[in-house]
N, C-alpha and C positions, 0 to 999 in steps of 0.2 A: 539547589538549583532547579530541582523539578525535572520532569520528563522533557527531554529535548526531542525535537522533530526536525527531520531533514528534508530539504527540497530546494533545488535551484529552479526557480519558477518563471514561467512565462504565462501570459494571459490571453485568452480569447473569450469573446462574448461577455455578457452579463454586466458590463461596466455601467450601464444605465438602468439596470433592472430595479424597480421599486422594492423596498424592503419587505413589505408585508405580503406581496403577491407575486414574487418573481416566478415566472413560468407556471403559475398556478399551484405551486407545490407547498406554499406555506400559508396556513390560515391563522397564524399568530400575528396579531397586530400590536405593535409596541408604540406607545405614546411617547416617542423619543423627542427630546428637544432638538432645536436646530443646531447644526454645527457652526462654530464660530472660530475666531482667532483665539489663541491661548491668552488668558489674562496674566498679568504680572504675578499674581499670587501663585499660579501654577509653576512658573520658573523658579520661584523661591523655594519650592518643595524639592528641587533637584539638587544633588550634591554640588558643592562649590566647583569641584574639578570638571564637572560635566555641564555646568550651567551655560557657559558661553556657546558651546557646541549645540546645546539644546535650543537656544534662542535662534540659531541659524537654521535648525532642522525642523522643529515642530511648528507647523502653520495651521493645524486643525485641532479643534478641541471640543469636547462635549462633557457635560457634567452629569454623572449618574448619581443623583441625590447626594451630591457632595464628593463623590469619587471621580477624579479626573480621568478622562480617556484622551490620549493625544496621538497625533500622527503627522507625517509630512504632507506637503501639499499634493503629492501624487496619489495618495490613498483616497479612495472613494468615500464620500460622506456616508454612504450606506454601511460601510464597515464599522464606523463609529456608532451608528444607530443600531446596528445588529448587536454590537457589544452591549449597548444599553438594554436591549431586549433580553439577552442571555443573563446578564447580571441581575436585573430586576426580577426576572422570573425565578431564577435559582434561589434567590434570597427573599422571596416574597414572604415566607414564613419566619425569617430571621432578620428583622430590621436591626437587631442589636449587633449582629455580625457586620453588616454593612456600615453601621455607625462606628464600630471599632476600627474598621479599615480606614475610614475617613480620619478618625482621631490619630491614628498612628502615622498618617502621611502617605498611605499607599496610593499609587496611581498605576494606570494601565496604558500600555503603548501598543501600537499596531505596526507590525513589520509589513511594509508594502509588498505587493505581489512580485514586483521586480527588484526588490531590495534583498539584501542578505543580513544576517544577524548582526555583523559588526558594522553595518551602516548606522545602526542606532547609536546615539551619543553615549548612552550608558554602557554599551558593550564594545565600543570602538577599540578598547585596549585589552580585549580578551586574549588570553594566551592561546596559542595555536589557532590563529584565525581561519586558516584553510580548513582545518578539521571542523571547527565550529560552524563555518558557513555551509559546509557540506551537510551537516547534521541537524542544525537547530532551526526550527520554525516557531518556537515559542518556549518560554520558561515561566515557572512560578517565581515568587519572590518579589523584591522591590527593585525596579518595577516588575510587574507581570506583563508578559507580551504574548500576542497572538499573531498568526499570519493572516493577512487580508484574504488570500485565496481560499483559506479554509472557512473563514467567517462568511464569505459570500458564495460558497459552493461553486467556485469557478471550475471550469472543466479540467484545467491542469493543476490538480491538487493531489499530491502523492497520498495524502490522508483523506481521500474523498469519501470514505465510509466511516469516519469517526469525527468527533468534534474536539479539536485541539483546544479551542477556547474553554470548553467545559472542563477538560482535563487540567489545564494549567491554572484556571481559576480555583479549582478544587484544592490545589496545593496552597494557594493563598488563603482559602477558607481554613485549611488545616492549620497553618501557622497562626492565623487570627484566633481560632478556637483555643489554641494552646495558651494564648495570653489571657483570654477572658473566662475560660472554663477549666477549673483545676482538675476536673475528672476526665477531660477529653483525651489526653495522651494515653491514659490507662485503658479507656474504653476502646480506643482505636487499636491499641496493642493487643488487647484481649480478643477482639474480633479477628485480627490478623493471625494470632497464635492458634485460635480455634480452627481457622481455615487450614493452616499448615498441619495441625494435628490430624485433621480429617483427610489430608491428602489433596485438598482442593488447590486449584491454580498451579498445578505441577508444571514446572518449566515454562511459566508465563511471566509477563512483566508484573502482573498483580502479585505474584508470589515472591518478588525480589526483595521487598522491604515493606514496612507498614505504611510509609508515605505513598508509595506507588499502589499499594493495595487499596488505600482509600480513594485515590484519584480514579483508579480503574473501576471500582465498584460504583462510584458516584456517576461515572459516565454511563454505565449500564443502567443505573437508576433513572437516568434521563434519556434512555433509548438511543445512545449515540456512541457506543463502543464498537470497535472493530472486532471481528471474530475470525477464528480458524486461520491464523497465519503463524509466522515463526515465533511470535511471543504473545499470542492471544489464543485462548480457548474458545468455547462455544457460547460464552455469556456476554451478550451484547445489549439486551433489553431488560426492562424492569421485571417482567414476569419470569424470565430466565434466571435472573439474580435471586428472586424470591424462592424459586424451587431449588436452585443449586447451593446457595449460601444464605440460608434464612437469617443467620446472625448478622452477616454483612448487610443484608437487605434492611433489617431492623435498625441497624446503625444509621443507614442513610435516611430511613423514614423518620426517625426521631430527630436527627440532626437538622434536616431541612424543614421539618415541621409544617409541611404544606397542608392546607385544608383542601377539601374537594373543590372549592371555588378557586383556589390558588394553583391547583395542580397544573403542571406544565411538562411537556416532553419535547425534546429537540426535534425540529423539522428542517430538512434541507431546503434551500431556496430553489433548487431544481434537481431533477433526477440525475444521478451520476453513477457510472460513467455515461457519457453521451458522445455523439459524433458532431464535430464542428469543422470549420475550415482549418487547415494547418496553420499554427501560429507562425507569424513572420520570424520570430526569434529563432526558430528551429531551422530556418533556411531550407525548407523542403522544396524540391523541384516543383514549379507551378503546374506540372502535369497532374499532380495529385490534388484533388479538391476536397478530400475527406480525411479526417484524422480522429483517432481516439487513443487514449493513454491507458495502458494496462500496467499499473504499478510502476509508472515512469517509462515503460517500454512502448515505443512508437509503432502504431498500426496505421497504415495509410491505404487509400484507394481512390478510384476515380468513378468508375461505373458501378462498382459493387454497391449493394444496398446497405443502408445503415444497420439493418438487422444482421447482415453477415459480419460487419466489422465488430458489432457488439457481441456476437456469439464467439468470435475469435478472441475478443478481449476477455470474456468470461472464462474461456478454456485456458488461456494463459495464466490468469489469476489463480485458477484452481490447480493447474498442473504444478506451478511453482509456489504454491501457498507457503511451503516450509523451506524453500530453497531460493529465497530472494537474492542470495549471493551469486547464484548462477545467472539469474536475470540481470543483475548489475554487471556481471562480466560481459554479457551480450551487449548491454548499453555502452560500456566502455569501448567495445570494439566497433561501435557505430552501426550495429545491426538493426534492421527494421523488418517488419512483416508487411507484405503487400497482399491485399485481397483482390484478385482479379474479378472484374465483372464478367458476365456470361459471354459477352462479345469481345472481350479484351484478350490479348495474347502477351506472352512474355516479351515478344519482339516489339510490342508497343511501348514498353517501359523505357524511360530515359536512361536508366542505368545500363540497360542492354545496349542501347545505341552508342554509349560511350566506351564500350569494351574495345580493347585493342585487338582482340581476336574473338568475334562473336561466335565463331564455330565451336568454341570451347563450351558453350552453353547450349543445352537442349531447349530451343525456343518453341518446340512443338508440344511440349508437355504442359499440363495444367498445374503442376506444382514444381517448385525449385528448392533444392536444399542449399545449404550455405556454401558460398565460395568467397575466398578472401578479396577478390577484386570487386564483386558486386555488393557484398555484405547485405544481401537481401534474402529473406525467406519469402516464398511466393506460394499462395494457395488459391484455389478456385472457389468462387462464391457458391457454386452448385454443390460442392463437397461440404463446405462449412455448414450449409443449411440442410444437409441430407442426413439420413440415418445410415451409418456404416454397415448395418446389417441388411440393408436392402440390396437387391441385385444391382450390379454394375456400379455401385458407389465406391467400393474399396474402403480402406481404412481412413481414419480421421487424419486429414492432411496436416492440420495444425499440430497435432501431437507428433506426427511423423517427422515433420521438418524440424521441430524443436528437439526431439529426441536425438536426431542426427547432429544438430548443432551442439548439444551437450557434449557429445563425443569429440567433434572436430574443433570446437573453440575452447572448451575448458578441460576436456578429458585427455588432451595431448599436450597441453602447455607445460613449460618447464616448472620444476619445483621452485617455489620462492623460499629461499633459506631463511628469510627474515620474518616470514608471515607469523609463525607460531611464537616468535620471540618478541613481538610487539607488546608494549605495555597494555595491560587489560583495559585501561581507561580509554583507549582509543579504538577498541573493538566495537563494531556496530552490532546492534541487537541481532541482526539476521546472520551474523557470523558465528554466533554462539552455538555450541552443541552440534555443529556439523563440521565435516572435514573438507578443506579446500580441494577441489578437483584439479588434478594435474597428471603428468605422465605416469604416476603410480597407479592411477585409475586405469589407464590404458594397459599397463602391465598386468593388472589383475584381470581385466577383460580378456586379454590375449590368452592368459592361462586357462580361464574357464571355457573360452571358445574352443581352444584346442582339445581340452578334456571332453567337451560335449561332442565335437565332431568325431573324435576318436572312438567314442561310444556309439556312433552311428545315429546320433540324435539330429533332429531338424531336417533330415533328408526329405526332399520334395516340397520345401518351403523357401520363402525368400531369405530366411535367417541363415541359410547355409552359405550365402555368397561370400561374406567376409565378416569381420567382427563388428564393423559399424552397422551392417544390416542385422546381425545377430542381436546387438544391443537395442536397436530400434524396434525389432520385433518383440523383444522382451518388454520394452516400455509400453508399446501399444497394447499388449496383453495385460499388463499390470493395471492399466486404466480402462480395461474393457472396451478398447477403441479399435480393435483389429479389423472388424468387419468380416466379410466372407473371405475365407482363405482355406487352402488345402490343409488337411491334417498331416503331420509328419508321418512318414511311412511306418514308423514303429508305434504310432499312437492310434487310439480308437476314434478320436475326434480332434478337431482343430484346437490349438492352444490359444484360446481367445478371451480368457478371463484370468484374473489374478490367482484364483484358486487352482486352476488348471496349470498355470505356469509354475506355481510352487510345487505341485505334485510331479510335473514332468521334468523340470530343470531347476532343482532347488538352488544351485549355485547362481544361476542368472537371476532368479527371483531375489535371492539375498542381496545381490549387487544393486538391482533396481530399487529394492525396498530401502536399503541403506542410503542410496543416493537421493531419492525423492523424499525421504525423511517422514513418511506417513505413519511410521510405527508409533503406537500409543496415542495418536492424534485423531481428530475428526476426519473421517475418510471421505474420499471423493472418487467417483467413477465417471467417465465421460457420459454426458447426457445430450442426446441429439436435440437440435433446435425444435421448439414447439411454438407455433404461432398462437 
């Protein structure tokens, strides 16, 4: 089935951007043919059971040197033409592979930005449709499918830093090579086994099996793989692949067989993430005029600068790089982040004005932690764009409010008795190798907080107030984001780095380290905004 990608998608912007020069970000010009209605010959390729549904559904068609690409009427022509660009450039050195796909009856389909997987005629009878529609934005196989939003670099694309089209098409290349090259499967297997033997791709999607290994390294070969998250390591571009996995690099180089004149690397049609108007589909209050998406988490503002929203976006992505399950829990709760402009106040926000008792909220502060009624985290632009180590700045408010939310939203929820017993086939990639946070986390935090305070630690700091403050102080120190703060009365200096936290309070360090899941992975510490 290939690698599946998830996203319930809405769209803003780019619907009318020209293929070759959208936002000035792509210098790749594809001589794609015009989009037309599907010919009868296309429908004859589709399985008998799906043909009638396909006739009603597919209204757009493009021929990639004999390989059909089809989509419904609502899909932009540019998505089909972008598919032409990707396919012809990837296989420029392998016309035999493209011809073999044509001869076997392969065709490609595009899942519209507002469609779900089971809207497609071929997938309409998929088992467990709710799970599939949550998860899938493209699959290899017959047919091979891609998401429109990913092809066109649309602002609301969960996979905005990798190409799903390249990945899924590589699965189709894999299966085609298996039919026309008797040496292919062994060559692929040998490269994969070499990587495992050398400890490469540990706990990543590329390490899961030889098929995903191939698709992932091929993405890197074309400069379009995601890096440093729950199932990806640091290899995202060709030169990184060559240095890290020379055997895998050589496999890609020889398979694609590109000459210097044919060489091609994937380019996004616009820089992502970016700031846009809020999508109508999200029903965000019209007070907010700015929107950006951080791995599906909504960030909004009105007067705050685009730079502030994007800095907050970057901080969230890095903070939760290996704990997307926590971020998903925040989304399920309906939580959003608001970045206040310098002349805005919490009392200006529509959510505040709708409170049954506004006195319960501190409207005079420049940041707001989670409350069940508002479901907002609020930070000030001036803090987001400042250096916490400067005078009068204080700690990084984005990390502060999210650390507090980890405790209040996920760290105190009831244990789900069925969570661990679910069939492994329905576990999301981001749920693997981490423990679900619930009231057991709070019990552990309570234990180490009481142990720490009994030992006289953290006296003279904000951490002494309660275990939520204790946890938050630990997270801020872990990411070097604490800013200017008093040293505990029993310490020579403030506990403002991960190394100092580990030395001063090893139990708190261990809990934060386990929770944020940075152990053995590419590290990140908070980096102040730089113009």
